[in-house]
C-alpha positions as semicolon CSV with decimal commas, in nm:
position;residue;x (nm);y (nm);z (nm)
1;M;-1,902;2,418;-8,955
2;T;-2,237;2,244;-8,939
3;D;-2,472;2,528;-9,024
4;A;-2,428;2,550;-9,401
5;Q;-2,786;2,429;-9,451
6;P;-3,103;2,520;-9,256
7;F;-3,204;2,279;-8,980
8;D;-3,569;2,208;-8,917
9;D;-3,663;2,138;-8,555
10;A;-3,912;1,867;-8,480
11;Q;-4,178;2,132;-8,413
12;P;-4,149;2,395;-8,692
13;E;-4,243;2,746;-8,589
14;G;-4,480;2,975;-8,771
15;P;-4,415;3,345;-8,835
16;L;-4,302;3,522;-8,520
17;P;-4,495;3,828;-8,398
18;R;-4,305;4,155;-8,443
19;S;-4,230;4,190;-8,070
20;G;-4,108;3,832;-8,059
21;V;-3,868;3,890;-8,347
22;L;-3,721;4,197;-8,178
23;E;-3,674;4,012;-7,851
24;R;-3,497;3,724;-8,026
25;V;-3,275;3,955;-8,232
26;T;-3,181;4,139;-7,913
27;L;-3,085;3,812;-7,745
28;I;-2,863;3,719;-8,041
29;M;-2,697;4,060;-8,065
30;D;-2,629;4,068;-7,690
31;C;-2,489;3,717;-7,709
32;L;-2,246;3,804;-7,990
33;G;-2,156;4,138;-7,835
34;E;-2,051;3,975;-7,508
35;A;-1,861;3,685;-7,667
36;P;-1,477;3,699;-7,666
37;G;-1,467;3,579;-8,027
38;H;-1,664;3,383;-8,289
39;L;-1,959;3,165;-8,190
40;L;-2,098;2,866;-8,377
41;L;-2,468;2,837;-8,453
42;E;-2,512;2,576;-8,182
43;E;-2,342;2,800;-7,927
44;V;-2,564;3,098;-8,009
45;A;-2,871;2,880;-7,980
46;A;-2,756;2,733;-7,647
47;I;-2,668;3,070;-7,494
48;T;-2,988;3,244;-7,607
49;G;-3,214;2,947;-7,543
50;L;-3,369;2,984;-7,890
51;A;-3,459;2,699;-8,121
52;R;-3,180;2,612;-8,362
53;S;-3,396;2,679;-8,670
54;T;-3,502;3,019;-8,536
55;T;-3,143;3,107;-8,451
56;F;-3,026;3,007;-8,799
57;R;-3,300;3,206;-8,973
58;L;-3,236;3,523;-8,772
59;L;-2,857;3,497;-8,805
60;R;-2,890;3,461;-9,180
61;Q;-3,113;3,769;-9,201
62;L;-2,879;3,969;-8,978
63;A;-2,583;3,864;-9,195
64;D;-2,766;3,970;-9,513
65;L;-2,816;4,317;-9,359
66;G;-2,456;4,351;-9,237
67;W;-2,531;4,336;-8,866
68;V;-2,360;3,997;-8,831
69;T;-2,066;3,840;-9,016
70;Q;-2,021;3,466;-9,072
71;D;-1,689;3,306;-9,162
72;A;-1,504;2,981;-9,098
73;G;-1,488;3,056;-8,725
74;G;-1,857;3,116;-8,680
75;Y;-2,056;3,434;-8,620
76;V;-1,942;3,778;-8,495
77;L;-2,089;4,126;-8,497
78;G;-2,075;4,269;-8,848
79;P;-1,936;4,582;-9,013
80;R;-2,260;4,779;-9,000
81;L;-2,271;4,765;-8,620
82;A;-1,896;4,818;-8,589
83;Y;-1,914;5,123;-8,817
84;R;-2,197;5,287;-8,626
85;G;-2,058;5,202;-8,283
86;V;-1,706;5,314;-8,363
87;L;-1,820;5,648;-8,502
88;S;-2,035;5,727;-8,198
89;D;-1,767;5,621;-7,946
90;F;-1,479;5,805;-8,112
91;D;-1,627;6,135;-8,221
92;G;-1,375;6,317;-7,999
93;L;-1,083;6,141;-8,165
94;R;-1,220;6,211;-8,512
95;E;-1,272;6,578;-8,427
96;A;-0,914;6,617;-8,303
97;A;-0,775;6,426;-8,601
98;S;-0,978;6,575;-8,886
99;P;-0,766;6,887;-8,963
100;V;-0,443;6,692;-8,923
101;L;-0,560;6,422;-9,163
102;G;-0,643;6,685;-9,423
103;E;-0,302;6,846;-9,390
104;L;-0,128;6,508;-9,418
105;A;-0,328;6,419;-9,730
106;A;-0,237;6,751;-9,891
107;A;0,131;6,714;-9,801
108;T;0,164;6,357;-9,931
109;G;-0,099;6,319;-10,201
110;Y;-0,190;5,981;-10,051
111;T;-0,502;5,834;-9,897
112;V;-0,500;5,899;-9,521
113;H;-0,678;5,678;-9,267
114;L;-0,771;5,719;-8,903
115;G;-0,808;5,382;-8,734
116;I;-0,886;5,240;-8,390
117;M;-0,822;4,890;-8,260
118;H;-1,100;4,672;-8,118
119;R;-1,073;4,302;-8,030
120;G;-0,760;4,262;-8,240
121;F;-0,898;4,433;-8,550
122;V;-0,850;4,785;-8,686
123;D;-1,162;4,978;-8,783
124;Y;-1,116;5,277;-9,015
125;V;-1,324;5,560;-8,870
126;D;-1,214;5,834;-9,110
127;R;-1,058;5,851;-9,455
128;T;-0,947;6,136;-9,676
129;G;-0,721;6,193;-9,972
130;V;-0,666;6,372;-10,297
131;G;-0,929;6,253;-10,545
132;A;-1,043;5,998;-10,282
133;Q;-0,768;5,767;-10,415
134;S;-1,018;5,515;-10,546
135;S;-0,733;5,275;-10,626
136;V;-0,690;5,215;-10,250
137;P;-0,973;4,970;-10,165
138;T;-1,081;5,103;-9,827
139;R;-1,373;5,295;-9,684
140;I;-1,493;5,420;-9,351
141;G;-1,599;5,107;-9,168
142;T;-1,335;4,882;-9,327
143;R;-1,210;4,626;-9,070
144;I;-0,866;4,463;-9,095
145;F;-0,685;4,214;-8,869
146;A;-0,445;4,437;-8,674
147;P;-0,116;4,269;-8,778
148;E;-0,216;4,305;-9,143
149;S;-0,230;4,685;-9,134
150;T;0,032;4,947;-9,051
151;A;-0,217;5,120;-8,823
152;G;-0,257;4,798;-8,627
153;M;0,115;4,725;-8,615
154;A;0,185;5,078;-8,496
155;M;-0,064;5,041;-8,209
156;L;0,054;4,690;-8,120
157;S;0,414;4,815;-8,099
158;W;0,321;5,020;-7,791
159;L;0,201;4,711;-7,603
160;Q;0,400;4,461;-7,399
161;P;0,452;4,119;-7,568
162;E;0,204;3,949;-7,339
163;E;-0,051;4,220;-7,416
164;V;0,005;4,166;-7,789
165;D;-0,055;3,793;-7,745
166;A;-0,378;3,862;-7,554
167;V;-0,502;4,092;-7,831
168;I;-0,428;3,834;-8,100
169;D;-0,596;3,562;-7,895
170;L;-0,904;3,782;-7,866
171;A;-0,918;3,822;-8,243
172;G;-0,915;3,446;-8,289
173;V;-0,715;3,470;-8,615
174;N;-0,401;3,274;-8,694
175;R;-0,136;3,491;-8,857
176;P;0,101;3,338;-9,115
177;G;0,448;3,318;-8,965
178;G;0,325;3,281;-8,609
179;R;0,381;3,491;-8,299
180;E;0,761;3,489;-8,310
181;E;0,765;3,659;-8,650
182;L;0,502;3,907;-8,534
183;H;0,711;4,004;-8,231
184;R;1,022;4,045;-8,449
185;E;0,829;4,278;-8,681
186;L;0,696;4,477;-8,386
187;A;1,053;4,515;-8,252
188;A;1,150;4,664;-8,589
189;V;0,858;4,909;-8,564
190;R;0,982;5,016;-8,219
191;R;1,333;5,071;-8,354
192;R;1,183;5,307;-8,611
193;G;1,027;5,513;-8,331
194;G;0,684;5,357;-8,370
195;L;0,663;5,384;-8,750
196;A;0,507;5,080;-8,920
197;C;0,575;5,032;-9,292
198;R;0,429;4,804;-9,557
199;D;0,590;4,754;-9,897
200;G;0,319;4,711;-10,156
201;S;0,551;4,534;-10,399
202;R;0,539;4,231;-10,168
203;H;0,160;4,206;-10,174
204;A;-0,093;4,127;-10,446
205;S;-0,280;4,455;-10,390
206;G;0,031;4,662;-10,460
207;V;-0,075;4,904;-10,185
208;S;0,204;5,044;-9,968
209;S;0,131;5,202;-9,630
210;V;0,301;5,386;-9,344
211;G;0,137;5,425;-9,001
212;A;0,197;5,564;-8,653
213;A;0,002;5,533;-8,330
214;I;-0,191;5,812;-8,160
215;I;-0,107;5,795;-7,790
216;G;-0,327;5,891;-7,500
217;P;-0,251;5,880;-7,125
218;G;-0,317;5,506;-7,112
219;G;-0,150;5,403;-7,436
220;P;-0,254;5,387;-7,802
221;V;-0,603;5,520;-7,871
222;G;-0,582;5,510;-8,250
223;A;-0,347;5,540;-8,543
224;V;-0,296;5,749;-8,853
225;S;-0,172;5,591;-9,173
226;V;-0,117;5,679;-9,537
227;A;-0,174;5,437;-9,824
228;H;-0,085;5,443;-10,193
229;R;-0,088;5,193;-10,477
230;G;0,284;5,195;-10,548
231;A;0,598;5,279;-10,353
232;I;0,599;5,524;-10,061
233;P;0,934;5,692;-9,979
234;E;0,967;5,608;-9,610
235;Q;1,238;5,866;-9,535
236;V;1,017;6,147;-9,666
237;T;0,672;6,027;-9,563
238;G;0,759;5,860;-9,233
239;P;0,839;6,183;-9,043
240;L;0,517;6,341;-9,175
241;V;0,310;6,051;-9,043
242;L;0,488;6,048;-8,706
243;N;0,436;6,421;-8,664
244;A;0,070;6,393;-8,765
245;A;0,016;6,127;-8,497
246;A;0,194;6,350;-8,243
247;D;-0,024;6,646;-8,340
248;I;-0,341;6,441;-8,286
249;S;-0,206;6,315;-7,954
250;A;-0,143;6,675;-7,848
251;G;-0,495;6,767;-7,957
252;L;-0,622;6,503;-7,717
253;G;-0,425;6,661;-7,432
254;N;-0,116;6,439;-7,442
255;E;0,210;6,626;-7,507
256;S;0,447;6,345;-7,411
257;I;0,492;6,191;-7,756
258;G;0,806;6,293;-7,942
259;R;0,813;6,413;-8,298
260;A;1,027;6,305;-8,589
261;R;1,331;6,517;-8,657
């Protein structure tokens, strides 16, 4: 990337009036919100028509406040906006899921998450668990690349292969192992009836997880997952997670999803 250091235009600008700042911030947020993926500094400046120095300064301030995120790929909307937008858009899902999540947490003793998928990433929109399970490093608003979470894998397993590829392309993230390995793992999730499992012993965090998708009339609308630092007995916990997802689906008016036996 070329925007590690500030860039001074030939004609430096003085302090912007308050209304001017708001207009420029709105242009940047609209630009990032409509983009299919990350944008470089130069791209944001070109699309908005703002001076490069102004664009850099505002992006840096927005990143400091959590409205924008910068990484190796460029700039995208940040966790603060995702958190607020997700919660407002999915209040109905959270309302239907809330009692089920509590029951699942009580039955398993694990941290329970409710997640939705957006642009190839999973956003956690609710979280509960005995003692808050502080050893599981997540919170409401946490965002994870979909193939790296059981909630994401569970939702992806309900999509056609070409749909999965489109979702991953939208995320703009390269997954270790490539697409062929991802599709093999998704096939295994389908063979388990839509249950996605993660063995914490194979990861540095040590966190194991089991997830299942919540299905609406048009496909997956979210996922429920349990997480625990240590092993999770799949044969015991898996049916509980599948049934919790089915209960939430039924609460949304969809009775077509089968339950674990």
